[in-house]
C-alpha positions as CSV (number, residue, x, y, z in Angstrom):
1,M,-117.3,-7.3,58.3
2,W,-117.5,-3.2,57.7
3,D,-113.8,-2.8,58.7
4,K,-113.1,-6.1,55.8
5,A,-114.8,-4.4,53.8
6,V,-113.4,-1.0,53.8
7,K,-109.9,-2.8,53.7
8,A,-111.1,-3.8,50.4
9,N,-112.5,-1.2,49.1
10,P,-111.4,2.0,51.2
11,T,-113.7,4.0,49.0
12,L,-116.7,2.8,51.0
13,F,-118.4,5.7,53.2
14,D,-120.2,4.7,56.7
15,G,-123.0,7.9,55.5
16,P,-126.7,7.4,56.1
17,V,-128.8,5.8,55.0
18,V,-132.6,4.6,54.9
19,A,-133.9,0.6,55.4
20,C,-137.2,-0.6,55.2
21,G,-138.8,-1.5,58.2
22,E,-142.0,-2.6,57.1
23,L,-143.8,-3.1,53.7
24,E,-147.1,-4.2,53.8
25,R,-150.3,-4.1,51.2
26,T,-153.6,-1.9,52.7
27,G,-156.0,-2.3,49.9
28,P,-155.5,-2.6,45.9
29,G,-152.5,-0.6,44.1
30,V,-151.1,0.7,47.8
31,L,-148.2,-0.4,49.6
32,R,-147.6,1.0,53.0
33,L,-143.9,1.5,53.8
34,S,-142.3,2.8,57.4
35,W,-138.5,3.2,57.2
36,V,-135.6,3.4,59.2
37,R,-132.7,5.6,59.3
38,V,-129.3,3.8,59.6
39,T,-125.6,3.8,57.7
40,Y,-124.1,1.5,55.2
41,R,-121.9,-0.4,58.0
42,H,-125.8,-1.6,58.9
43,Y,-125.6,-4.3,55.9
44,A,-122.5,-5.7,56.9
45,L,-124.9,-7.7,59.5
46,R,-125.9,-10.0,55.9
47,R,-122.3,-11.6,56.0
48,V,-122.4,-12.1,60.2
49,P,-123.6,-15.4,60.7
50,G,-127.3,-15.9,62.3
51,A,-127.7,-11.7,62.2
52,T,-130.2,-10.1,60.4
53,A,-129.8,-7.0,58.2
54,L,-132.8,-4.7,57.6
55,P,-133.9,-5.1,54.1
56,S,-132.6,-1.9,51.4
57,L,-134.7,1.0,50.1
58,F,-133.3,2.1,46.9
59,V,-134.6,4.5,44.1
60,N,-133.8,3.9,40.5
61,V,-134.8,5.1,37.1
62,V,-136.2,3.6,33.6
63,Q,-134.3,6.1,31.5
64,P,-135.7,5.4,27.1
65,T,-134.6,6.3,24.2
66,D,-136.5,8.3,21.8
67,D,-136.2,5.1,19.6
68,G,-137.4,3.1,22.0
69,R,-134.8,1.3,24.4
70,V,-133.7,1.4,27.8
71,L,-130.5,2.1,29.3
72,A,-128.5,-0.3,31.5
73,V,-125.9,1.0,32.6
74,R,-122.3,-0.8,35.1
75,M,-120.7,0.6,37.9
76,S,-117.3,1.2,37.9
77,P,-114.8,-0.4,39.6
78,S,-114.5,2.3,42.4
79,T,-118.1,1.2,43.8
80,A,-119.3,-1.1,46.3
81,A,-120.5,-3.6,42.9
82,P,-117.8,-3.0,40.7
83,G,-119.1,-4.2,37.3
84,R,-122.3,-4.8,38.1
85,W,-125.6,-4.1,35.7
86,Q,-128.2,-2.1,36.4
87,L,-130.6,0.7,36.6
88,P,-129.1,4.6,37.2
89,G,-130.6,5.0,41.0
90,G,-128.9,4.1,44.6
91,S,-130.3,4.2,47.7
92,V,-132.7,6.4,49.7
93,E,-131.1,9.0,52.0
94,P,-132.7,9.7,55.3
95,P,-134.9,13.2,54.7
96,A,-133.5,16.5,56.6
97,E,-134.2,16.8,60.3
98,G,-138.1,18.2,60.2
99,A,-139.0,16.9,56.8
100,V,-140.5,13.9,55.5
101,L,-140.1,11.4,53.4
102,D,-143.1,11.1,51.1
103,D,-143.7,10.5,47.5
104,A,-142.6,13.8,46.4
105,A,-138.9,13.6,48.3
106,L,-138.6,9.6,46.7
107,A,-139.6,11.3,43.3
108,C,-136.8,14.5,44.0
109,Q,-134.1,11.7,45.2
110,A,-134.7,9.4,42.1
111,A,-134.4,12.6,40.1
112,R,-131.2,13.8,42.0
113,E,-129.6,9.9,41.1
114,L,-130.5,10.8,37.0
115,A,-128.5,13.8,37.5
116,E,-125.7,12.8,39.4
117,E,-125.4,9.4,37.6
118,L,-126.6,10.4,33.6
119,G,-126.1,13.6,33.6
120,V,-129.6,14.1,32.7
121,A,-131.6,17.0,34.3
122,A,-135.4,15.7,34.6
123,A,-137.6,17.1,36.9
124,A,-139.1,15.4,40.1
125,E,-142.4,15.7,38.6
126,D,-141.8,14.3,35.1
127,L,-141.1,11.1,36.6
128,E,-143.5,8.5,37.2
129,L,-143.2,6.3,40.0
130,W,-143.7,3.0,37.7
131,V,-143.3,0.0,39.6
132,I,-141.8,-1.5,43.3
133,T,-139.4,-4.6,43.4
134,R,-139.1,-6.9,46.4
135,G,-135.3,-8.6,45.5
136,E,-132.0,-9.8,47.2
137,N,-132.0,-9.7,51.2
138,G,-135.8,-8.2,50.9
139,S,-134.3,-5.5,49.3
140,V,-137.2,-2.5,47.9
141,G,-136.9,-0.7,45.3
142,L,-139.2,2.1,43.7
143,T,-138.8,2.5,39.9
144,Y,-139.5,5.6,38.0
145,M,-140.0,6.0,34.6
146,A,-137.9,9.1,33.0
147,P,-139.3,11.0,29.8
148,A,-137.2,9.4,26.5
149,L,-134.6,11.4,24.8
150,P,-132.6,10.8,21.7
151,E,-129.3,8.5,22.3
152,V,-127.5,11.3,21.5
153,T,-128.4,13.5,23.9
154,L,-127.8,11.1,26.9
155,R,-124.2,10.2,25.7
156,A,-123.3,14.2,25.7
157,H,-124.8,14.2,29.4
158,F,-123.3,11.1,30.3
159,T,-119.8,12.3,29.1
160,A,-120.2,15.2,30.6
161,A,-121.4,14.5,34.0
162,A,-118.1,11.9,33.9
163,A,-115.9,14.8,33.8
164,A,-117.4,17.1,36.3
165,E,-116.8,14.4,38.5
166,R,-113.4,13.7,37.8
167,G,-112.8,17.5,37.8
168,Q,-113.9,17.2,41.5
169,G,-111.2,14.3,42.3
170,R,-113.7,11.9,42.4
171,E,-114.7,9.0,40.0
172,P,-117.7,8.5,38.5
173,E,-120.3,5.5,39.7
174,L,-121.1,4.5,36.2
175,D,-118.4,3.6,33.5
176,L,-120.4,2.6,30.5
177,F,-123.9,2.8,29.5
178,V,-125.8,0.7,26.9
179,P,-129.1,0.7,25.2
180,V,-131.0,-2.1,25.2
181,G,-133.2,-2.8,22.9
182,S,-134.8,-6.2,23.6
183,P,-134.6,-8.6,27.0
184,G,-132.4,-11.2,25.5
185,E,-130.0,-8.4,24.9
186,L,-129.0,-8.7,28.3
187,A,-127.6,-11.5,27.9
188,G,-124.6,-10.3,25.9
189,L,-123.1,-7.3,28.5
190,G,-121.3,-9.4,30.4
191,G,-120.9,-8.9,34.0
192,P,-123.3,-9.3,37.1
193,Q,-126.7,-8.0,36.8
194,A,-129.3,-6.4,40.1
195,D,-132.0,-9.2,40.5
196,Y,-134.4,-6.6,39.0
197,L,-132.6,-5.6,35.9
198,K,-134.3,-8.5,33.9
199,P,-137.7,-8.3,34.7
200,I,-137.8,-4.0,35.0
201,V,-136.4,-4.8,31.1
202,R,-139.6,-7.6,30.1
203,R,-141.8,-5.3,31.4
204,F,-140.8,-2.5,29.7
205,F,-140.9,-4.1,26.4
206,E,-143.7,-5.8,27.3
207,Q,-146.2,-2.4,27.7
208,R,-144.4,-0.9,24.9
């Protein structure tokens, strides 16, 4: 199944990634999560009849604008989910040998995704773990809230980040972002959407 996926999309890379081994509530507002080191090939098991793949673990970021909207971003055609609307973010990577995967390390990964995809250099300590989602295939998402920025600043950073990627001979992971002013505006984006997107956008506007 993995070979078929790579044949259909040669840009797929079987790199190291973290899967969720176990998730349990241990107290009010407390979740205990264990992780397992796999590679992207592991998730091809989802397409194998009778097989079971571990849930994926990812971080993403709610990036507000200073006028109260929130960014929805679109995956580029070269990615594993072309045209899908979601939040900036990506799969959690395993820590280096001898390092730990704790709250601080996860926030650093969220900050790195924000920098790579939007060109926004937010400090990890400025990102607040805001909500945890459980979605398709049991996937677990850790969603962080970033400080608000003007739309013009975000567009400048996004354009510069995309140009830098192309300068290195790579296609950017994202090809478009849209500031969304209400949950209802998501319906006008067109194309598929990550299952967590609408609930998170709704929560954002409910808590404003």
